[in-house]
C-alpha positions as CSV (number, residue, x, y, z in Angstrom):
1,M,-86.9,-22.4,96.2
2,K,-87.3,-22.0,99.9
3,T,-89.4,-24.5,101.8
4,S,-91.7,-24.0,104.7
5,P,-89.9,-23.4,108.0
6,R,-89.4,-26.6,109.9
7,I,-90.6,-27.1,113.4
8,Q,-87.6,-26.6,115.7
9,K,-86.9,-29.4,118.1
10,N,-87.3,-28.8,121.8
11,N,-83.9,-29.4,123.4
12,A,-85.3,-29.5,126.9
13,A,-85.2,-32.9,128.7
14,P,-88.5,-34.9,128.3
15,P,-90.7,-34.9,131.4
16,R,-90.6,-38.0,133.5
17,L,-93.6,-40.3,133.5
18,R,-95.7,-40.1,136.6
19,K,-96.3,-43.2,138.6
20,G,-99.4,-45.1,137.6
21,I,-99.2,-44.1,133.9
22,S,-98.0,-46.8,131.5
23,R,-95.4,-46.1,128.8
24,S,-97.9,-47.1,126.1
25,R,-100.5,-44.7,127.4
26,A,-98.0,-41.9,127.6
27,F,-96.9,-42.7,124.0
28,A,-100.6,-42.6,122.9
29,V,-101.1,-39.1,124.5
30,L,-97.9,-37.8,122.8
31,L,-99.0,-39.3,119.4
32,S,-102.4,-37.6,119.7
33,A,-100.8,-34.2,120.5
34,F,-98.5,-34.5,117.6
35,S,-101.4,-35.4,115.3
36,V,-103.3,-32.2,116.4
37,I,-100.2,-30.1,115.7
38,A,-99.8,-31.7,112.2
39,V,-103.5,-31.1,111.4
40,T,-103.2,-27.5,112.5
41,I,-100.2,-26.9,110.3
42,L,-101.8,-28.5,107.2
43,T,-105.1,-26.6,107.6
44,T,-103.6,-23.2,108.2
45,G,-101.2,-23.3,105.2
46,P,-101.9,-22.0,101.7
47,A,-104.7,-23.8,99.9
48,H,-103.9,-25.6,96.7
49,A,-106.9,-27.9,96.0
50,S,-107.9,-28.5,92.4
51,V,-110.8,-26.4,91.0
52,Y,-112.1,-27.0,87.4
53,N,-113.8,-25.1,84.7
54,R,-114.3,-21.8,86.5
55,A,-114.1,-18.1,85.4
56,I,-111.9,-16.0,87.7
57,K,-113.3,-12.5,88.5
58,N,-111.4,-9.6,90.0
59,H,-113.0,-8.5,93.2
60,T,-112.3,-4.8,92.6
61,T,-112.5,-4.3,88.8
62,E,-115.3,-6.8,88.3
63,K,-113.6,-8.0,85.2
64,C,-112.5,-11.6,84.5
65,I,-109.2,-13.2,83.5
66,D,-109.4,-13.3,79.7
67,L,-107.5,-14.4,76.6
68,P,-107.6,-12.8,73.2
69,G,-110.3,-13.9,70.7
70,F,-112.9,-16.5,71.5
71,G,-111.4,-19.9,70.4
72,A,-108.6,-22.0,71.7
73,P,-105.8,-19.5,72.6
74,G,-102.1,-19.8,71.8
75,L,-99.1,-18.3,73.4
76,Q,-100.7,-15.0,74.1
77,P,-100.9,-12.2,76.8
78,V,-103.4,-12.5,79.6
79,T,-105.7,-9.6,80.3
80,Q,-108.9,-8.7,82.0
81,Y,-112.3,-8.3,80.2
82,D,-116.0,-8.2,80.8
83,C,-117.0,-11.5,82.4
84,R,-118.5,-14.0,79.9
85,P,-118.3,-17.4,81.7
86,G,-119.1,-20.5,79.7
87,T,-118.1,-22.0,76.4
88,G,-118.7,-18.9,74.3
89,D,-115.5,-17.2,75.3
90,N,-112.1,-18.4,76.6
91,Q,-112.3,-17.2,80.2
92,M,-112.6,-20.7,81.8
93,F,-109.7,-22.1,83.8
94,D,-108.6,-25.1,85.8
95,L,-106.6,-24.8,89.0
96,V,-104.7,-28.1,88.9
97,D,-102.6,-29.4,91.8
98,G,-98.9,-29.3,91.0
99,V,-95.7,-30.3,92.7
100,D,-95.9,-27.2,94.9
101,G,-99.2,-25.3,94.8
102,F,-101.2,-25.4,91.5
103,L,-101.1,-24.5,87.8
104,I,-103.7,-22.2,86.3
105,R,-104.6,-23.9,83.0
106,S,-106.8,-22.7,80.1
107,V,-109.8,-25.0,79.6
108,K,-109.8,-24.4,75.8
109,S,-106.1,-24.9,75.5
110,P,-105.3,-27.4,78.3
111,G,-101.7,-27.6,77.4
112,L,-101.2,-23.9,78.2
113,C,-100.9,-22.2,81.7
114,L,-100.5,-18.7,83.1
115,D,-96.8,-18.0,83.1
116,F,-94.3,-15.3,84.1
117,P,-91.2,-14.5,81.9
118,N,-88.1,-16.6,82.3
119,F,-87.8,-18.9,85.4
120,G,-87.1,-16.9,88.5
121,A,-89.4,-15.2,91.0
122,P,-91.6,-12.6,89.3
123,T,-91.1,-8.9,89.9
124,S,-93.6,-6.0,89.6
125,A,-92.4,-5.4,86.0
126,D,-93.4,-8.9,84.9
127,K,-96.6,-9.6,82.9
128,V,-98.5,-12.9,82.6
129,S,-98.8,-14.7,79.3
130,L,-99.9,-18.2,78.3
131,Y,-97.1,-20.8,77.9
132,Y,-96.7,-24.5,77.8
133,C,-97.6,-25.9,81.2
134,Q,-94.5,-26.8,83.3
135,N,-95.3,-28.6,86.5
136,T,-92.0,-28.0,88.1
137,T,-90.5,-25.7,90.7
138,A,-87.7,-24.9,88.2
139,D,-90.3,-22.6,86.4
140,N,-92.6,-19.9,87.8
141,Q,-96.1,-21.2,86.8
142,L,-97.0,-22.5,90.3
143,W,-99.4,-20.6,92.6
144,Y,-100.9,-20.6,96.0
145,L,-104.5,-19.5,96.8
146,K,-104.9,-17.5,100.1
147,R,-108.3,-16.3,101.2
148,N,-108.8,-13.0,103.0
149,D,-108.9,-13.6,106.8
150,D,-112.1,-11.6,107.5
151,A,-115.1,-12.3,105.3
152,R,-113.3,-14.9,103.2
153,T,-115.2,-13.5,100.2
154,A,-112.1,-13.3,98.0
155,F,-108.6,-14.8,97.5
156,Q,-105.2,-13.9,96.4
157,L,-103.3,-15.8,93.8
158,I,-99.7,-15.8,95.0
159,S,-96.7,-16.9,93.0
160,A,-95.3,-20.0,94.8
161,K,-91.8,-18.7,94.0
162,T,-92.3,-15.8,96.3
163,Y,-94.6,-17.3,99.0
164,Y,-91.9,-18.0,101.5
165,S,-89.8,-15.0,100.6
166,G,-89.8,-11.6,102.3
167,Q,-92.1,-10.2,99.5
168,R,-95.0,-12.2,98.2
169,M,-96.1,-11.3,94.7
170,C,-99.8,-11.5,93.7
171,L,-101.6,-11.8,90.4
172,D,-102.5,-8.1,89.8
173,V,-104.2,-5.9,87.1
174,D,-102.3,-3.0,85.6
175,G,-103.1,0.3,87.2
176,F,-105.1,0.6,90.5
177,A,-108.7,-0.6,90.4
178,W,-109.1,0.4,86.8
179,K,-112.2,-1.0,85.2
180,V,-110.9,-1.0,81.7
181,N,-111.0,-3.9,79.3
182,D,-107.8,-5.5,77.9
183,L,-105.5,-4.4,80.8
184,R,-102.6,-6.8,81.2
185,L,-102.2,-9.0,84.3
186,G,-98.9,-9.1,86.1
187,A,-97.3,-9.4,89.5
188,Y,-97.3,-6.9,92.3
189,P,-96.5,-7.0,96.0
190,C,-99.5,-8.5,97.9
191,S,-101.6,-6.1,99.9
192,A,-104.2,-6.9,102.6
193,S,-106.5,-4.2,101.3
194,L,-109.6,-5.4,99.4
195,S,-109.7,-2.1,97.5
196,D,-106.6,-3.2,95.6
197,D,-107.0,-5.2,92.4
198,H,-105.2,-8.5,93.3
199,W,-108.2,-10.1,95.0
200,W,-110.3,-12.6,93.0
201,T,-113.4,-14.7,93.2
202,F,-114.7,-17.7,91.2
203,L,-117.8,-17.5,88.9
């Protein structure tokens, strides 16, 4: 898996210290500058902070990520359905920090996570199912969360396997903005348009 681009070193000769400035003070100034750069990089990257026991609603279809039945789900397909957050249904999920991004884990079956087929980067033909949680970059269960840049009212769930590739793949609902129950969830190339159905919010 590709990693984030490294900061290229500046090959230019370092500036000479001006008279009257001690080496220790110059070092402190440089250290402060590097700290600002580091903080900027960390805060502008994809978010992957843990979120617990939340329903995840599609911004466009107004349906929630859902699992068949009402009890603890097994190895089953993942769909959208009318939102019923709480303990009565099985639409509650944890976004748990992983080795690279986070896992989307069922609250009622905490050993099962949203998963794409096989192990590679998902394609637009791949559908999401529940599978045993694998917190490893060797599998394809890891995600990044990226909020929209304007109103920050919604976020995309991007496959970590594709985040640094030429084509990011987002969690998407079959069809285009279809408000139909039981449609499968899968992967599709990420779009900036909020009218598409791969933008989500928490309930």
